[in-house]
C-alpha positions as CSV (number, residue, x, y, z in Angstrom):
1,X,17.2,95.6,46.0
2,X,15.7,94.8,49.1
3,X,14.5,91.3,50.1
4,X,11.1,90.4,50.5
5,X,9.6,87.7,52.3
6,X,6.1,87.1,53.4
7,X,4.4,86.2,56.9
8,X,0.9,85.5,57.8
9,X,-0.6,87.3,61.6
10,X,-3.9,86.8,63.2
11,X,-5.3,89.6,65.0
12,X,-5.2,89.6,68.6
13,X,-8.1,90.4,70.9
14,X,-6.7,90.5,74.2
15,X,-3.2,92.7,75.3
16,X,-1.2,92.9,78.5
17,X,1.6,90.6,80.1
18,X,-0.6,87.9,80.6
19,X,-2.4,87.8,76.8
20,X,1.4,87.7,75.5
21,X,2.6,84.7,78.0
22,X,-0.8,82.6,76.5
23,X,0.6,83.3,72.8
24,X,4.2,82.5,73.1
25,X,2.9,79.1,75.5
26,X,1.1,78.6,72.2
27,X,4.4,79.0,70.2
28,X,3.6,82.3,68.8
29,X,5.3,85.9,69.0
30,X,3.2,88.9,69.8
31,X,3.6,91.5,67.4
32,X,2.3,94.7,66.7
33,X,1.3,97.1,63.1
34,X,1.5,100.8,63.4
35,X,2.3,103.6,60.4
36,X,0.5,106.3,58.9
37,X,-1.7,107.3,60.7
38,X,-3.2,104.2,61.3
39,X,-4.5,102.7,65.2
40,X,-1.8,100.4,66.1
41,X,-3.1,96.8,65.6
42,X,-2.4,94.0,67.9
43,X,-1.2,90.6,65.8
44,X,0.9,87.6,66.4
45,X,2.6,85.6,64.1
46,X,3.8,81.5,64.1
47,X,7.5,81.5,65.7
48,X,8.8,79.2,63.6
49,X,7.6,80.7,60.4
50,X,9.2,83.6,62.1
51,X,12.2,82.7,62.5
52,X,12.9,80.7,59.3
53,X,11.7,84.2,57.4
54,X,14.1,86.6,59.2
55,X,17.4,83.3,58.4
56,X,19.6,85.3,56.2
57,X,18.9,88.5,55.7
58,X,19.4,92.1,57.0
59,X,16.0,92.5,58.8
60,X,16.1,96.3,59.2
61,X,16.4,96.7,55.2
62,X,13.7,93.7,54.3
63,X,10.2,94.3,52.8
64,X,7.8,92.1,54.8
65,X,4.9,91.3,52.8
66,X,2.5,91.0,55.9
67,X,-1.3,89.2,55.7
68,X,-3.2,90.2,58.7
69,X,-6.5,87.6,58.5
70,X,-6.5,87.9,54.6
71,X,-5.3,91.4,54.2
72,X,-2.2,92.0,52.7
73,X,0.1,95.3,53.3
74,X,4.1,95.7,52.7
75,X,5.9,96.2,56.0
76,X,9.6,96.9,57.4
77,X,10.7,95.3,61.0
78,X,11.1,98.3,63.6
79,X,12.1,96.4,66.3
80,X,13.2,92.7,67.3
81,X,13.1,91.7,70.5
82,X,14.9,88.2,72.0
83,X,14.7,86.5,75.6
84,X,17.6,87.8,77.7
85,X,18.5,84.5,78.1
86,X,17.6,82.3,75.1
87,X,17.6,83.2,71.3
88,X,13.4,83.1,71.3
89,X,12.0,86.4,69.9
90,X,9.5,87.6,72.4
91,X,8.0,90.5,70.2
92,X,8.2,92.5,66.8
93,X,7.1,95.8,65.6
94,X,5.9,95.9,62.2
95,X,5.4,99.4,60.3
96,X,3.2,99.6,57.9
97,X,4.5,101.5,54.5
98,X,3.4,102.9,51.3
99,X,4.5,102.9,48.1
100,X,4.6,106.5,46.9
101,X,5.9,107.6,50.4
102,X,10.0,107.9,51.2
103,X,11.0,106.0,54.4
104,X,13.6,106.3,56.9
105,X,15.8,103.4,57.9
106,X,19.4,101.7,58.2
107,X,21.2,99.6,55.7
108,X,23.9,97.2,56.6
109,X,27.7,98.1,54.7
110,X,29.5,95.4,53.4
111,X,33.3,95.9,52.4
112,X,34.4,94.0,50.1
113,X,38.2,93.3,48.5
114,X,41.4,92.9,50.6
115,X,43.2,96.1,51.0
116,X,46.6,96.4,49.9
117,X,47.9,97.4,53.8
118,X,46.3,94.2,54.4
119,X,47.6,92.2,51.6
120,X,51.4,93.9,51.4
121,X,52.3,95.3,55.0
122,X,50.9,93.3,57.2
123,X,47.9,96.2,58.1
124,X,44.8,95.8,59.9
125,X,41.2,96.8,58.5
126,X,39.3,98.3,60.8
127,X,35.4,98.7,60.2
128,X,34.2,101.4,62.0
129,X,31.2,102.3,61.0
130,X,28.8,99.2,59.8
131,X,25.5,101.3,58.9
132,X,24.3,104.1,57.6
133,X,20.7,106.0,58.0
134,X,18.9,106.8,54.6
135,X,16.0,108.2,53.2
136,X,14.7,105.9,49.9
137,X,11.2,105.2,48.5
138,X,10.5,101.2,49.2
139,X,11.0,100.3,45.7
140,X,14.8,101.7,45.6
141,X,15.4,100.0,49.1
142,X,19.2,98.1,49.2
143,X,19.7,95.4,51.0
144,X,23.1,96.4,51.7
145,X,25.6,99.0,50.2
146,X,29.1,97.6,49.2
147,X,32.5,99.9,49.6
148,X,35.8,98.6,48.4
149,X,38.9,98.8,50.2
150,X,41.1,97.2,47.9
151,X,43.4,100.6,47.4
152,X,43.3,101.3,50.8
153,X,46.9,101.1,52.1
154,X,48.4,101.6,55.7
155,X,46.4,105.2,57.4
156,X,44.3,105.4,54.7
157,X,40.3,105.5,55.4
158,X,36.9,105.5,53.6
159,X,34.2,108.0,54.6
160,X,30.6,108.1,54.3
161,X,30.9,110.3,51.6
162,X,32.5,107.9,49.2
163,X,28.9,105.7,49.5
164,X,27.3,105.4,46.4
165,X,23.7,104.3,47.3
166,X,20.9,104.9,43.8
167,X,18.0,106.5,44.0
168,X,18.6,107.7,47.7
169,X,19.8,110.2,50.1
170,X,22.3,109.6,53.3
171,X,20.9,111.3,56.2
172,X,24.5,110.1,58.2
173,X,27.1,112.6,58.3
174,X,29.5,112.3,55.5
175,X,32.9,112.7,57.3
176,X,32.1,110.0,59.6
177,X,34.9,107.2,58.8
178,X,33.6,103.7,57.2
179,X,37.0,101.6,57.5
180,X,40.5,102.9,58.3
181,X,43.9,100.2,57.4
182,X,46.0,100.6,60.5
183,X,49.5,99.2,61.1
184,X,50.4,95.7,62.8
185,X,50.1,95.6,66.1
186,X,53.3,94.8,68.4
187,X,53.2,91.3,69.9
188,X,53.3,92.2,73.8
189,X,56.2,90.7,76.0
190,X,54.7,89.0,78.9
191,X,56.2,89.8,82.1
192,X,57.8,87.5,83.8
193,X,56.2,85.6,86.5
194,X,57.5,85.8,90.5
195,X,58.4,82.4,90.0
196,X,60.7,82.9,86.7
197,X,62.3,86.0,88.9
198,X,63.0,83.4,91.6
199,X,64.6,81.1,89.2
200,X,66.9,83.5,87.7
201,X,68.3,84.8,90.8
202,X,68.6,81.5,92.8
203,X,72.3,80.9,90.9
204,X,73.4,84.2,91.7
205,X,72.7,83.1,95.8
206,X,74.7,80.2,95.3
207,X,77.4,82.1,94.0
208,X,77.6,84.1,96.7
209,X,77.2,81.3,99.0
210,X,80.2,79.5,98.0
211,X,82.0,83.1,98.1
212,X,81.2,83.4,101.6
213,X,82.8,79.8,102.2
214,X,86.2,79.8,100.5
215,X,86.4,83.6,102.4
216,X,85.9,81.3,105.4
217,X,88.2,79.1,105.0
218,X,90.7,81.5,103.7
219,X,90.4,83.5,106.9
220,X,91.5,80.4,108.9
221,X,94.5,79.8,106.9
222,X,95.6,83.4,107.4
223,X,94.8,83.7,111.7
224,X,98.5,82.3,112.3
225,X,100.0,84.8,110.6
226,X,97.6,87.8,111.7
227,X,99.2,86.9,114.9
228,X,102.3,88.8,114.8
229,X,101.1,91.8,113.2
230,X,101.1,95.1,114.8
231,X,97.5,96.1,116.9
232,X,96.0,98.8,114.2
233,X,97.0,103.1,115.5
234,X,94.6,104.6,117.4
235,X,92.8,107.3,116.1
236,X,95.1,110.5,115.3
237,X,93.7,113.7,117.2
238,X,93.0,116.8,115.2
239,X,96.2,119.4,115.9
240,X,95.4,122.1,117.7
241,X,93.7,121.0,119.9
242,X,94.2,119.9,123.3
243,X,92.7,117.5,125.3
244,X,90.4,118.0,127.4
């Protein structure tokens, strides 16, 4: 079953950016409560109490017992807005629910166990889908959906069709993959750097220079012997052609 947390709020008489800025200055978080034909109501909640209530829970699937100026109602958190540069919450949307009316929400999927392909073949477990959408009465809202991956070998997959959520209708497509085990990733061999390539080539350059030095010494020693040799013959002209 879904977790339930309690929050208190006070109505906001003023709205707009200026009023919201003033509320945050007073360590309050601007919020709105709507749903079931009621007019949207602007409220504010204590920032510290809200952060504490949201710690360690799945916000989208947690029931909120919301008390506004002494009047209680049950709600779900539909949206949490945070500051772009800080973790501070700057606005919250609460959706009021009724006990006898089904609601649509997303619940997280948690994988349990160690896949066979990971344990015995070095594979990697890849979770493709982390939440699914369901339709359910408030009293049957699960805080999470668990899926056992122990039997998965390399190449095997689990899909939405294999999820079991009591008293709920799964709206996410049945063929959508939840998790799969892929083969172990081969380690990439880094290409040699230009500096390394130069270091490897350097002995070859030295060898060639030495060979050149030896060749010059050999040429000097052979010079006297070469003086007695006849001059090379002139290139013979092709037969059948007269000299012009």
